[in-house]
N, C-alpha and C positions, 0 to 999 in steps of 0.2 A: 504493499499500500504506499509505503514511503516513496518508492520509485514513481508511482503514479502522481503523487503530490509534487515531486520535483519536476516531472514532465509538464504538469499543468502550469507550474510557476514559470516555465520557459516559454509557454505559448503566448501568442498575442491575445489581446482581449476578445477579439472575434472568434478565435480558435477555442478559447476557454468557454465562451458562450455556446458555441456549437457542440462541444464535448458535453457540457452540462445538459443541454437540451436533449441530446441523443441518449444520455444515461437516464434522464427523467422519463422520456418516452418509453424507453426500454423497460424501466421499472414499472411504469403504469400498465404497459401491455402484459407484463409478466404477472401483475396483480389482478388481471382479469378485466381491465378497463380498456381493452383494445378498441371496442366499438366507440366508446366515448372519445378516445384519442383521435380516431378517424373522423368523427363528427366535428370535433374542435379544429382539426386540420382543414377540413372542408370549409368551415366557417371563416377561418383566417384567410384562406385562399380567396374566398369570395369578397371578404372585406378589402383585401389588397387589390383585387380586380376593380371593385367599385372606386376605391381611392385613385387608382390609376386612371379610370375613366374621368373622374372629376378633374385630375391634373391635366388630362388631355383637353377637356372642355375649357379650362381656364387658359391653357396655352393658346388654344384657337381664338378665344375672345381677346386675349392680349395681342395676338398677332394681327387680328382684324383692326384693333384700335391703333396699333403701331402703323399699319398701312395708311389709316386715315390721318394720323398725326404727321406722317412723312409727307403726304400730299398737301396738307395745310401748311407745313413748313416751307415746302417748295413754292407754293402760291404766295406766301409771305415774303420770301426771298425775292421773287420776281417782281412783287409790287414795290419793293424798296428801290 
């Protein structure tokens, strides 16, 4: 176990999280909660997908406004 602790200390924070999550999921599945783990993973995946869709929507709106602002700026520059 000491070797495992030393290995974990040498890992990056991201690697530590991934290792801990993998161990936690493995322990929950071994305890008979595999179905619940699967349901939570599906829920998280869907939440990430929805969040991504919102980010895409905001990016589209911002790009649309950027185009409008660029056109207005060009018109203002020509008017001067």
